[in-house]
N, C-alpha and C positions, 0 to 999 in steps of 0.2 A: 471638525464641525459635526454636530449631531445629525444622525441619519434623517430624522423627521424633518429637520429644516431643509434638507436637500430635496425632499419629495416635490414641492412646488416647482423647483428649478428643473428637475427631471421631466415633470409633466409638461412644462413650458417648451422645453427642447423637443420632446417627442410630438407635440401638437403642431409643430411648424410644418405644415403640409406642403410648403413651397420647397422644402429640402427633401432629398432622397432619404429613404430609410437608413441607408448605410452612413450618410452624412450625419443624421441625427444620432445614430448609435455611437459614432466616433465622438460627437460632442458630449454625449452622456459619459463615455469613457474618460474624456478629458476632465469633465466636471468632477467625477468621482476621484480620479487620480490627484487632482489639484486641491480637493476639499477634505479628503480623509488621509491623515498623515501616514497611516500604515498601508495605503493602497499605492504601491510603487509601479505596478503594471496592471492595466485593466483591459480586457479584450473580450470580444464576442466571437465564438466559433459556431459554425453552422454545419449540420450533418448532411452528408451525401449518403443516404441509406443504401443505394445500389452499390457504391464503391466501398462502403463501410469506412468512410473517412470523415474527419472534421476539417473545416476550412475557415481560416481566420478572415473575418470580414471587416472588423473595426477594432481599433485599439488605441491606447494612449500609453506612452512609455517608450523604452528602448526598442528598437527594431529587433525582431526575432527571426531565427531561421525556421522556427516551428510554425509554418503557415498551413501545413497539412499534417494531421495526426491520425493514424489508424485507430479504429475502434479498439479498445482494450489496452492501448499503449499509453503510459503515463496517467496522470490523474484525470486529465480531460477525457482521454480515451476510455478510462474505466467508468466515468460518469455517463458517457454515451451508451454504455452497456447496462449499467445498474439503474439508471434513471433516478438516482438519489444524490442529495447533496454530499459533498466530500470536503471535509475540513482537515487540512494537514498542518498540525502545529509545528512539525519539524520535518522538512523535506528530506533530510539526510536519513531519516528513519524509514523511508519508503523505498522498497526494492524496485518498484515500477515507476519511479519518478524520472521525467525528462527534464534535465537541467537546462533552463533558458539563460541563466546568468549565475555566476558564482556567488553573487550577493544575495540571492533569494534564499530566505530561511523558512518561509511558510507559504501556503497556498490554500485558496478556497475556490471551489467550482460548484456552481449551482445550475442545474439543468433548466432549459427554457422550453416550455411546452406550448404548443398551439393545437387546439382542438384535441387535447389528450395525447398528442404525439410529442416525443422528445425531439425537437428540431435543432437544438443547439444548446449553448451554455454561455454563462458569463464566467470568466476565469480571472482571478486576481492573485498576483504574486506580491509578497511582502518581504522587505529586507529586515523586518523585525521578527524575532522569534515569538511564536505562539500569540499573535495579536488578535485573532478573529474570535468574535463572541457570537452568542445566539442573536444578538441585535444585528450583527452583520448579515447573518443568514436570513433573517426575516426581511431585512431591508432589501437584500439582493433578490430574494424571491419576488418581492413587490416590484423591483425594477424590471425583472424578467416578464412579469405579467403586463406591465406597461409597454414593454418592447413588443411582446407578442401581439398586442392590440393594433400595432401599426403595420404588421406584416401581412 
């Protein structure tokens, strides 16, 4: 499903003020995982700057043992430090990759900013090699802007 066609659905989910922010983020994760073929696992991690760790708050896909990730560790931890998008076409080529599943071939992590501060990120794993495009990046940046608005 094209990214643009998902925008109204993402907005509708995030505008449900009767639901908690965490519930709405989980619903967004489920929508993305179910609608985009190469999004096999979708999750939001949030930073604890004092502890220098990321904490999984919402996700769709297989359960993961990686619910807390130290800053600098893995792709997510690197984004917590760099504040920049990180697209990994082949996870096997990354020295600092944390394997969540043997089926994962690629990953994209986009930082989530609130008031100019990197407070978390959206993390997507794909079981398809090199599936992520600039369109994915732009769309996920937009998703994060919408999520930041409800936090």
